[in-house]
C-alpha positions in Angstrom: 8.2 -30.5 34.9 6.6 -27.4 33.5 8.6 -24.3 34.0 6.9 -21.1 35.2 7.8 -17.5 35.2 6.5 -14.6 37.3 4.4 -12.2 35.3 3.2 -10.0 38.1 2.8 -6.6 36.5 5.0 -3.7 37.5 3.1 -1.3 39.8 3.4 1.3 37.0 0.3 -0.5 35.5 -1.8 1.2 38.1 -0.8 4.7 36.9 -1.3 3.5 33.3 -4.9 2.8 34.1 -5.4 6.5 34.5 -4.9 6.9 30.8 -8.1 5.1 30.0 -10.6 7.8 29.0 -13.0 8.5 31.8 -14.7 11.8 32.2 -14.8 13.4 35.7 -18.4 12.5 36.3 -17.7 8.8 35.3 -14.8 8.7 37.9 -17.1 10.1 40.6 -19.9 7.7 39.6 -17.6 4.7 39.9 -16.9 5.7 43.5 -20.6 6.5 44.2 -21.5 3.1 42.8 -19.5 1.4 45.5 -21.1 3.5 48.2 -24.6 2.8 46.8 -23.8 -0.9 47.1 -22.5 -0.5 50.7 -25.8 1.2 51.8 -27.7 -2.1 51.1 -28.8 -3.9 48.0 -31.7 -4.2 47.8 -31.7 -0.9 49.6 -34.6 -1.7 51.9 -32.5 -4.3 53.7 -30.7 -1.5 55.5 -32.1 -0.5 58.9 -34.9 2.1 58.6 -33.2 4.4 61.1 -29.9 4.3 59.3 -28.7 7.6 57.8 -28.2 6.5 54.2 -26.0 9.3 52.9 -23.2 9.7 50.3 -21.1 12.9 50.3 -19.0 14.0 47.3 -16.7 17.0 47.6 -13.6 18.4 46.1 -11.1 21.2 46.8 -11.7 24.8 45.9 -9.4 27.0 43.8 -7.8 28.5 46.9 -6.2 25.2 47.8 -2.6 24.7 46.7 -2.3 22.5 43.6 -0.4 19.7 45.4 -3.1 19.5 48.2 -6.2 19.4 46.0 -8.3 16.3 46.6 -11.7 14.7 45.9 -13.6 12.7 48.6 -16.5 10.3 48.4 -17.8 9.3 51.9 -20.7 7.1 52.8 -22.5 6.0 55.9 -22.6 2.3 55.0 -21.7 -0.6 57.3 -18.0 -0.3 56.6 -15.4 -3.0 55.9 -12.8 -4.9 57.9 -9.1 -4.5 57.0 -9.1 -7.9 55.4 -11.9 -6.9 53.0 -10.4 -3.5 52.5 -7.1 -5.0 51.5 -8.7 -7.1 48.8 -10.7 -4.1 47.5 -7.4 -2.2 46.9 -6.1 -5.0 44.7 -6.3 -4.3 41.0 -9.3 -6.0 39.5 -10.6 -7.6 42.7 -14.3 -7.7 43.2 -16.1 -8.2 46.5 -19.4 -8.6 44.8 -20.8 -10.7 42.0 -21.3 -8.9 38.7 -25.1 -9.4 38.7 -26.8 -7.6 41.6 -24.5 -4.7 42.3 -23.4 -1.4 40.8 -19.7 -0.8 41.6 -18.0 -4.1 42.2 -14.9 -2.2 43.3 -12.4 -4.0 41.1 -11.1 -2.5 37.9 -13.6 0.4 37.7 -12.4 1.6 41.1 -8.8 1.4 40.0 -9.4 3.2 36.7 -11.4 6.0 38.4 -8.9 6.7 41.2 -5.9 6.6 38.8 -7.7 8.9 36.4 -8.3 11.5 39.1 -5.0 11.7 40.9 -1.7 10.2 42.1 -2.6 9.1 45.6 -5.7 7.3 46.9 -6.6 6.7 50.6 -9.4 4.3 51.4 -10.6 4.4 55.1 -13.4 2.3 56.5 -14.9 1.5 59.9 -17.6 -0.9 61.1 -20.0 0.0 63.9 -18.7 -0.8 67.4 -15.0 -0.8 66.5 -12.7 1.8 68.0 -10.8 3.0 64.9 -10.9 3.8 61.2 -8.6 1.6 59.3 -7.4 2.1 55.8 -5.0 1.6 52.9 -3.0 4.2 51.1 -2.1 3.7 47.4 0.7 6.1 46.3 1.9 5.6 42.8 5.3 7.2 43.2 5.9 5.1 46.4 4.8 1.8 44.8 6.7 2.4 41.6 9.8 3.4 43.5 9.8 0.2 45.5 8.7 -2.0 42.7 6.1 -3.8 44.8 2.4 -3.6 45.6 2.9 -3.3 49.3 0.7 -0.4 50.6 0.9 1.0 54.1 -2.0 0.5 56.5 -3.4 3.7 58.1 -5.2 3.6 61.5 -7.1 6.6 63.1 -9.1 6.6 66.4 -12.9 7.2 66.2 -14.6 9.9 68.0 -17.8 7.8 68.4 -18.0 4.0 68.4 -21.3 4.2 66.5 -19.5 5.8 63.5 -19.4 3.6 60.4 -18.9 3.9 56.7 -16.2 4.3 54.1 -14.2 7.2 52.8 -12.3 7.3 49.5 -9.9 10.3 49.2 -8.0 10.9 46.0 -5.3 13.6 46.3 -2.7 15.2 44.1 -5.5 15.7 41.6 -4.4 15.9 37.9 -4.7 19.4 36.6 -6.9 18.5 33.7 -9.4 16.6 35.8 -9.4 19.3 38.5 -10.2 21.9 35.8 -13.1 19.8 34.7 -14.4 19.5 38.2 -14.1 23.3 38.7 -15.5 24.4 35.4 -18.2 21.8 34.9 -19.4 21.2 38.4 -23.0 22.0 37.6 -23.0 19.7 34.6 -21.5 16.9 36.7 -24.1 17.3 39.3 -26.9 17.2 36.7 -25.4 14.1 35.1 -25.3 12.3 38.5 -28.9 13.3 39.2 -29.8 11.8 35.9 -28.0 8.4 36.2 -29.1 7.8 39.8 -32.7 9.1 39.5 -34.2 5.6 39.6 -32.5 5.0 43.0 -33.2 8.5 44.3 -36.9 8.3 43.3 -37.4 5.0 45.0 -35.2 5.0 48.1 -34.3 7.3 51.0 -30.6 7.4 50.0 -29.3 11.0 50.0 -26.4 12.1 47.8 -24.7 15.5 48.3 -22.3 17.0 45.8 -20.3 20.0 47.0 -22.9 20.5 49.7 -25.9 20.4 47.4 -28.3 17.5 47.5 -29.0 15.7 44.3 -32.6 16.3 43.2 -34.9 13.6 42.0 -35.6 13.8 38.3 -38.6 12.4 36.6 -39.6 12.5 33.0 -42.2 15.1 32.0 -44.7 12.8 30.4 -48.4 12.9 29.7 -50.7 11.2 32.2 -51.4 7.5 32.0 -55.1 8.3 31.2 -54.2 10.3 28.0 -54.3 8.7 24.6 -54.6 9.3 20.9 -56.6 7.2 18.4 -54.7 5.4 15.6 -56.5 3.3 13.1 -59.6 3.4 15.3 -57.7 2.1 18.4 -56.7 4.1 21.4 -52.9 4.2 22.0 -52.1 5.4 25.5 -49.5 8.0 26.2 -47.7 5.6 28.6 -47.3 1.9 27.9 -46.1 -0.3 30.8 -43.5 -3.0 29.9 -43.0 -6.2 31.9 -41.7 -9.2 30.1 -40.2 -12.2 31.8 -37.8 -14.1 29.5 -37.1 -17.0 31.9 -33.9 -18.2 33.5 -30.5 -18.4 31.7 -27.0 -19.6 32.9 -24.4 -16.8 33.5 -20.7 -17.1 33.9 -19.7 -14.6 36.7 -16.0 -15.0 36.0 -16.3 -14.0 32.3 -19.2 -11.7 32.9 -21.3 -13.1 30.1 -24.1 -15.6 29.4 -22.9 -19.1 28.4 -23.2 -20.3 24.8 -25.7 -23.0 23.8 -23.1 -25.7 23.8 -21.8 -24.6 27.2 -25.3 -24.5 28.6 -25.8 -28.2 27.6 -22.4 -29.1 29.2 -23.3 -27.3 32.4 -26.7 -28.9 32.6 -25.1 -32.3 32.3 -22.7 -31.4 35.0 -25.6 -30.3 37.2 -27.4 -33.6 36.7 -24.3 -35.6 37.5 -23.0 -33.5 40.4 -26.1 -32.0 41.8 -24.8 -28.4 41.4 -23.6 -26.1 38.8 -19.8 -25.5 38.3 -18.2 -22.7 40.3 -18.9 -19.3 38.9 -21.9 -20.5 36.9 -25.3 -19.2 38.2 -28.9 -19.1 37.2 -30.0 -15.6 36.3 -33.5 -14.2 35.8 -34.0 -12.3 32.6 -36.7 -9.7 33.0 -37.4 -6.5 31.0 -39.7 -4.0 32.7 -40.4 -0.3 32.9 -42.4 1.9 30.6 -42.4 3.8 27.2 -44.3 7.0 26.8 -44.8 10.4 25.3 -43.1 13.5 26.6 -45.1 16.7 27.0 -42.7 18.6 24.7 -40.5 17.8 21.7 -36.8 18.4 21.4 -34.2 17.5 18.7 -31.8 16.1 21.4 -33.8 15.6 24.6 -35.7 12.4 24.0 -35.1 8.7 23.8 -35.1 5.7 26.1 -33.1 5.3 29.3 -31.8 1.8 30.0 -31.2 0.9 33.6 -29.1 -1.7 35.3 -29.6 -2.3 39.0 -31.1 1.1 39.5 -28.4 3.1 37.6 -28.9 4.5 34.2 -26.4 3.1 31.7 -27.8 4.5 28.5 -29.6 7.9 28.6 -31.9 9.1 25.9 -30.8 6.3 23.6 -32.4 6.5 20.1 -30.9 3.4 18.5 -34.2 1.5 18.6 -35.9 4.3 16.6 -34.2 3.0 13.4 -34.7 -0.3 11.5 -31.5 -2.0 10.4 -32.1 -3.8 7.1 -30.3 -7.1 7.3 -30.1 -7.3 3.5 -28.2 -4.1 3.1 -26.8 -3.3 6.5 -28.3 0.2 6.3 -30.3 1.7 9.2 -33.5 3.6 8.2 -34.6 6.2 10.7 -38.3 5.7 11.6 -38.7 8.2 14.4 -38.8 11.1 14.3 -39.3 11.4 10.6 -41.4 14.6 10.9 -39.5 17.7 11.8 -36.8 15.8 13.5 -34.0 18.4 13.0 -36.0 21.4 14.2 -38.8 20.1 16.4 -37.4 16.7 17.5 -39.0 13.7 19.2 -41.2 13.0 22.2 -40.9 9.2 22.8 -39.1 8.6 26.1 -38.9 5.7 28.5 -37.2 3.9 31.4 -36.4 0.3 30.8 -34.8 -1.9 33.4 -32.5 -4.6 32.0 -30.6 -5.8 35.0 -29.6 -9.0 33.2 -27.8 -7.4 30.2 -24.0 -7.0 30.8 -22.7 -3.4 30.6 -19.4 -2.3 29.2 -16.6 -1.6 31.6 -17.1 2.2 31.3 -20.9 1.7 32.1 -21.9 4.0 29.2 -23.4 1.2 27.1 -24.3 -2.5 27.1 -22.7 -5.3 25.3 -24.7 -5.2 22.2 -23.1 -8.3 20.8 -24.7 -10.3 23.6 -27.8 -12.2 22.5 -29.7 -10.7 25.5 -29.5 -7.2 23.9 -31.1 -8.4 20.6 -33.7 -10.3 22.7 -34.6 -7.0 24.4 -34.8 -5.1 21.1 -37.3 -7.7 19.9 -39.5 -7.3 23.0 -39.6 -3.5 22.7 -39.9 -2.9 18.9 -40.7 -6.3 17.4 -39.5 -7.8 14.2 -38.9 -5.7 11.2 -39.8 -2.0 10.6 -42.3 -0.1 12.7 -43.8 2.0 9.9 -46.3 0.2 7.7 -45.0 1.5 4.4 -41.5 0.2 5.0 -43.0 -3.1 6.2 -44.9 -3.4 3.0 -41.9 -2.5 0.9 -39.8 -5.2 2.6 -42.8 -7.6 2.4 -43.6 -8.0 6.0 -47.2 -9.2 6.0 -48.2 -8.8 9.7 -48.6 -5.5 11.5 -46.0 -4.6 14.1 -47.9 -4.4 17.4 -44.9 -3.9 19.7 -45.1 -1.1 22.3 -42.5 1.0 20.5 -44.1 0.5 17.1 -47.5 1.6 18.4 -46.0 4.8 19.8 -44.0 5.5 16.7 -47.1 5.2 14.5 -49.6 7.0 16.7 -47.3 9.9 17.9 -45.2 10.5 14.8 -46.8 13.9 14.4 -46.7 16.6 17.1 -49.1 19.2 15.6 -50.5 21.3 18.4 -53.9 19.9 19.4 -55.7 17.1 21.2 -55.5 14.9 18.1 -51.8 14.5 18.4 -51.8 15.2 22.2 -49.5 18.2 21.9 -49.3 21.7 23.2 -47.6 24.4 21.1 -44.1 23.3 21.4 -42.3 26.5 22.4 -44.8 26.9 25.2 -44.5 23.2 26.1 -40.7 23.6 26.4 -41.0 26.6 28.7 -43.5 24.7 30.9 -41.1 21.8 31.1 -38.5 24.0 32.7 -41.2 24.9 35.4 -41.9 21.2 35.8 -38.2 20.5 36.5 -37.9 23.4 38.9 -40.6 21.7 41.0 -43.4 24.2 40.4 -46.5 22.4 41.6 -48.8 24.2 39.0 -46.9 22.3 36.3 -46.6 18.8 37.8 -49.7 17.4 36.2 -50.4 17.7 32.5 -53.5 19.9 33.0 -51.9 23.1 31.5 -50.6 21.2 28.5 -54.0 19.6 27.9 -55.7 23.0 28.1 -53.2 24.4 25.6 -53.9 21.5 23.2 -57.6 22.3 23.5 -56.9 25.9 22.7 -54.9 24.9 19.7 -57.9 22.9 18.4 -60.1 26.0 18.7 -57.5 28.2 17.0 -57.1 25.7 14.2 -60.8 25.4 13.7 -61.7 29.0 13.4 -58.4 31.0 13.4 -60.1 33.4 15.9 -63.3 33.7 13.9 -66.8 34.2 15.3 -67.8 30.5 15.8 -65.4 28.5 17.9 -66.2 24.8 18.1 -67.6 23.3 21.3 -64.7 21.7 23.2 -64.8 19.8 26.4 -62.7 21.9 28.8 -63.0 19.4 31.7 -64.6 20.2 35.1 -65.4 23.8 35.8 -63.4 25.6 38.4 -65.3 26.8 41.5 -63.4 30.0 41.1 -65.1 30.8 37.8 -67.0 34.0 38.7 -69.2 33.6 35.6 -71.1 30.8 37.3 -72.4 33.2 40.0 -72.9 36.4 38.0 -76.0 37.0 35.8 -75.1 37.4 32.1 -75.3 41.1 31.0 -73.7 42.5 27.9 -71.5 45.6 28.5 -72.6 47.3 25.3 -75.9 47.2 23.5 -77.4 48.9 20.4 -79.6 52.0 20.8 -80.8 54.0 17.8 -77.7 53.0 15.8 -75.3 54.1 18.5 -73.5 52.3 21.3 -74.6 52.8 24.9 -73.4 51.4 28.2 -75.8 48.9 29.8 -75.7 49.1 33.6 -74.6 45.9 35.2 -77.0 44.6 37.8 -74.1 43.8 40.1 -71.4 45.7 42.0 -68.5 44.0 40.2 -65.5 46.0 39.3 -64.7 46.5 35.6 -62.0 43.9 35.8 -64.3 41.3 37.5 -67.2 42.0 35.1 -64.9 41.5 32.1 -63.4 38.4 33.5 -66.9 36.9 34.0 -67.3 37.1 30.2 -63.9 35.7 29.3 -62.0 32.5 29.3 -58.3 32.1 30.3 -55.9 31.3 27.4 -53.2 29.1 29.0 -51.2 29.2 25.8 -50.3 32.8 26.2 -50.6 33.2 30.0 -47.0 33.3 31.1 -44.1 35.3 32.5 -42.8 37.8 29.9 -39.3 39.3 29.8 -36.3 39.7 27.5 -32.6 39.7 27.7 -31.4 42.3 30.2 -35.1 43.3 30.8 -35.0 42.5 34.5 -37.8 40.8 36.4 -40.6 39.4 34.3 -44.2 40.6 34.2 -46.6 37.8 35.0 -49.5 38.0 32.5 -52.8 36.2 32.4 -54.4 36.4 28.9 -58.2 36.3 28.6 -60.3 35.9 25.5 -63.6 37.8 25.6 -66.4 35.3 24.6 -69.5 37.3 25.4 -70.2 41.0 24.6 -67.5 43.5 23.8 -64.8 45.4 25.6 -66.0 48.9 26.2 -64.4 52.1 27.5 -66.4 55.3 27.7 -69.0 54.1 25.3 -66.4 52.9 22.7 -65.5 49.4 21.6 -61.8 48.6 21.9 -59.8 45.5 20.8 -57.8 44.9 24.0 -57.7 46.0 27.6 -54.7 45.8 30.0 -54.9 45.7 33.8 -51.7 45.9 35.9 -51.0 45.5 39.6 -47.3 45.5 40.3 -45.7 42.8 38.2 -49.1 40.9 37.8 -51.0 41.8 34.7 -54.3 40.7 33.0 -54.7 41.2 29.3 -58.1 40.9 27.6 -58.7 40.7 23.9 -61.8 40.6 21.7 -61.2 38.3 18.7 -64.4 39.7 17.0 -63.2 43.3 17.1 -63.0 44.9 13.6 -59.3 45.8 14.0 -58.3 42.2 14.8 -60.5 40.8 12.1 -59.5 43.0 9.2 -55.8 44.0 9.7 -52.7 41.8 9.5 -52.1 41.9 13.3 -53.0 39.7 16.2 -53.6 40.3 19.9 -50.1 38.9 20.5 -48.5 42.1 19.0 -50.8 44.3 21.0 -49.9 42.4 24.2 -46.2 43.0 23.6 -46.8 46.6 22.8 -48.4 47.1 26.2 -45.6 45.2 27.9 -42.9 47.1 26.0 -44.4 50.4 27.4 -44.3 49.0 30.9 -40.7 47.9 30.6 -39.8 51.2 29.2 -41.3 53.1 32.1 -39.9 50.7 34.8 -36.4 50.4 33.3 -36.2 54.0 32.2 -35.2 53.1 28.7 -35.7 55.2 25.6 -36.0 52.9 22.7 -39.4 51.2 22.9 -38.9 49.5 19.5 -35.8 47.7 20.9 -37.8 46.5 23.9 -40.6 45.3 21.6 -38.1 43.4 19.4 -36.5 41.8 22.5 -39.9 40.7 23.9 -40.8 39.2 20.5 -37.5 37.3 20.1 -37.5 36.0 23.7 -41.2 34.9 23.9 -42.3 34.1 20.3 -39.3 32.6 18.6 -41.5 29.9 17.2 -43.0 32.3 14.7 -39.6 33.3 13.4 -39.3 32.8 9.6 -36.7 30.1 9.4 -35.8 28.4 6.2 -34.8 25.1 7.7 -38.0 24.8 9.7 -40.2 25.6 6.7 -38.2 23.0 4.6 -38.7 20.4 7.3 -42.4 21.1 7.4 -42.7 20.8 3.6 -40.8 17.5 3.6 -43.0 16.2 6.4 -46.1 17.1 4.4 -44.8 15.3 1.3 -43.8 12.3 3.3 -47.4 12.0 4.6 -48.8 12.4 1.1 -46.4 9.8 -0.2 -47.3 7.3 2.5 -51.0 7.7 1.8 -50.7 7.7 -2.0 -49.8 4.0 -2.1 -53.1 3.0 -0.5 -55.2 5.7 -2.2 -53.9 4.8 -5.7 -53.9 1.0 -5.2 -56.8 0.3 -7.5 -55.3 2.3 -10.4 -51.9 0.8 -10.1 -51.1 0.4 -13.8 -52.5 3.7 -14.8 -50.5 5.5 -12.1 -47.2 3.8 -12.8 -47.6 4.5 -16.6 -48.1 8.2 -15.6 -45.0 8.2 -13.5 -43.0 6.8 -16.4 -44.0 9.7 -18.6 -41.2 11.6 -16.9 -37.8 10.0 -17.4 -36.1 12.3 -14.9 -38.6 11.4 -12.1 -38.2 7.7 -12.8 -34.4 8.1 -12.5 -34.9 10.0 -9.2 -37.2 7.2 -7.9 -34.7 4.3 -8.4 -32.1 5.0 -5.7 -34.7 4.7 -2.9 -35.8 1.3 -4.2 -32.3 -0.4 -4.2 -32.9 -1.8 -0.7 -35.6 -4.1 -2.3 -34.4 -5.8 -5.5 -37.9 -7.4 -6.0 -39.5 -4.0 -6.0 -36.9 -2.6 -8.4 -37.9 -5.4 -10.8 -41.6 -4.9 -10.4 -41.2 -1.1 -11.0 -39.1 -1.5 -14.1 -41.4 -4.1 -15.6 -44.5 -2.3 -14.3 -45.8 -5.6 -13.0 -48.4 -6.1 -10.1 -47.1 -4.7 -6.8 -45.2 -1.9 -8.5 -47.4 0.7 -6.8 -45.3 0.3 -3.7 -42.6 2.2 -5.6 -44.5 5.4 -4.9 -42.7 5.4 -1.5 -39.6 6.6 -3.4 -40.9 9.0 -6.0 -39.7 12.7 -5.7 -42.1 15.3 -4.3 -42.8 16.9 -7.7 -44.2 13.5 -8.9 -46.7 13.7 -6.0 -47.9 17.1 -7.1 -48.4 15.7 -10.6 -50.3 12.7 -9.2 -52.7 14.9 -7.2 -53.3 17.0 -10.4 -53.9 13.9 -12.5 -55.9 11.8 -10.0 -57.8 14.4 -7.8 -60.7 12.1 -7.2 -58.4 9.7 -5.3 -57.1 12.5 -2.9 -60.0 14.8 -2.3 -63.4 14.5 -0.5 -61.7 13.7 2.8 -59.6 10.8 1.5 -56.5 12.9 2.1 -57.6 16.5 1.6 -60.8 17.7 3.1 -61.8 19.8 0.1 -64.6 18.6 -2.1 -64.0 17.4 -5.7 -66.0 14.4 -6.8 -68.9 15.2 -4.6 -69.4 18.5 -6.4 -72.4 17.6 -8.7 -74.3 20.4 -10.4 -77.0 20.1 -13.1 -74.7 21.8 -15.5 -71.6 19.7 -16.3 -69.5 22.7 -17.2 -70.3 24.4 -13.9 -69.4 21.2 -12.1 -66.0 20.9 -13.9 -65.3 24.6 -13.3 -65.9 24.3 -9.5 -64.0 21.1 -9.3 -61.1 22.8 -11.1 -61.2 25.7 -8.6 -61.1 23.3 -5.7 -58.2 21.3 -7.1 -56.2 24.4 -8.2 -56.4 25.8 -4.8 -54.7 22.8 -3.2 -52.2 22.5 -6.1 -51.2 26.2 -5.5 -50.4 25.4 -1.9 -48.5 22.2 -2.9 -46.4 24.1 -5.4 -45.5 26.6 -2.8 -44.4 23.8 -0.5 -42.5 22.2 -3.4 -40.7 25.5 -4.0 -39.4 25.6 -0.5 -37.5 22.2 -0.9 -36.5 22.8 -4.5 -32.8 23.1 -5.1 -33.3 25.5 -8.1 -34.3 28.8 -6.6 -33.8 32.3 -8.0 -31.3 34.5 -6.1 -33.7 36.7 -4.1 -32.9 39.6 -1.9 -33.3 39.0 1.8 -36.6 40.9 1.8 -37.9 39.0 -1.2 -36.8 35.7 0.3 -38.6 36.5 3.5 -41.8 37.3 1.5 -41.5 34.0 -0.4 -41.0 32.0 2.8 -43.9 33.7 4.4 -46.0 32.6 1.4 -44.8 29.1 1.8 -45.5 29.1 5.5 -49.0 30.3 5.0 -49.5 27.6 2.3 -48.2 24.9 4.6 -50.6 26.1 7.4 -53.5 25.9 5.0 -52.4 22.4 3.9 -52.2 21.2 7.5 -55.8 22.3 8.0 -56.8 20.6 4.7 -55.4 17.2 5.5 -58.2 15.0 6.6 -56.2 11.9 7.5 
């Protein structure tokens, strides 16, 4: 007979589970998961009049160290002693691993052991007369060497009471310090991971007496879009892909292999049922991908959700393409300004069928279901066309994620890229999260994008382009007031023209102005106290006049509410290196000085500038990122633009041995392209994707007819045709040299060989580069 030995683990194993790394929020989430399950899954199966509530609380500092505890209590249906006893057993699960969040089991044991030395689980069903529970005390269990835990019974005040309480006491000092010092972060994390449930059910979760708020992504409206290659790409793309039924092993928590599936199907045909623990599971991927109304270096990415709980938050792994030939991952988004501006693609994807890791911070990416999901969202191969061409993918990638990556790679302010000025967009996003109703829809962002179009078109000049501002507001006083200029010429002098209405000076000026959302905001600075709320107006008709004189700006104040008007056509703003923005801050600095009784108005002005217009700060890294972005765009376009002159172009590249050497490292991922480039054989033009930026400047200089006339740069070149050939060449040279001068400034900013300038000289050089980059952005016609 086969001999057996008893390998029941020592109770000390329970305490050892507490050494597994779980952050405080993860421990709490494990307990909340179980409560979520108890409230009904799907949640609408619970009775409508039930109070579906989960309360999380922990001791304050004034509680003695040995008495500190954490509690998670719910108003679920409760459990009997028999079920409760099983739940306390290490690794036991009352639920299947498919439809529920918590499963009790090992996650419960790890979380409670991580938090403290003693755990009490009490539960009661409706109609019973008592609360019944089990107490797990590590010292007691280890001392006795058994898993026997005492049963606790307490009378109920009301028979209608029901629910479950988990109380962990003798909290570990390290975990308690985390609870005490990072309580706000823990609450925010719980709001994030449970937002899909909180947004779709009436379950209420309170943490330290504060209700978890519902969080939604700040994305553009579903009716917004940009045009890419002549096709509209919506700002939000719905995802719903049914992948059919697969067999799942609930005991091993994984899908069966192909050979196992054949075996189980045979078993089913013969026995009329599947083996125990093997179930059919629907595989469905649904949710959405979209564009955030602001860009951030960290705050973007895709949330992956299992059974209503976010497992991955802001995941960016799908934004890179892993080359199977080299094993290297090539980042495809965000390629432009990723380190300083960031990305905007976000999403919520439900993948209930993919098994999570035991910590519930990731999915099992070795499972075939993960790779299957990746194929659905981002398709086969790279998303960017240049990389696809380099790796010889012939078809276009039309997956949802690839469409968004290609259409929304850039986030230049304006309607073309569907973007508001980013510093402003970030401020408004805070208002959105605070629940300010004025910022719930994307109307302000859209208006700011329109204003950016106007600014880019004329830089405040006299003729702004006609832009569709949407429906007119009924509050626009200009619709009801006859047009009348404030000032008019008379014998070479200025005179006031009497208005035919009884409007106040403010109302009359407002009737001739348009609100500028981009600068209408609350203005303050560090230690400046309450902000002034400023509405900024651009005068579009007539002038601003005071006592018969034209002035550039006019400031109205009533308590903390201010209105600031500026005339972009005033001579001062047109001919001096200053904008209305500086004049606005000058007025505000004076108001803060008076209100706060401060002496140094310059310090106030500097504080206002730093706090409200940090986006115009001259930062070396940002300018470098913008320059690299520019050259990346030029490099991508150059392949197509120079296609018909392939041999001539590559021969020109080979005129510089150093540039050829710098090109080679980027081609190593494609051995065929390396061979084509070295032999200068057909197809070698694709090697342009790897040439250094200085080569691109040389190519523009050598082949201007392929880059100008709207092909890449808007400036004219070949279309300049004068009767005199020398005049033609001279004007063409002027047009080309202008662009080349800007490109050389941009090249200087990313060059490693710079002269050691003083801080002031470096600032001046960077300002020059910044101006050149701005001009180039306006020049790019693609």
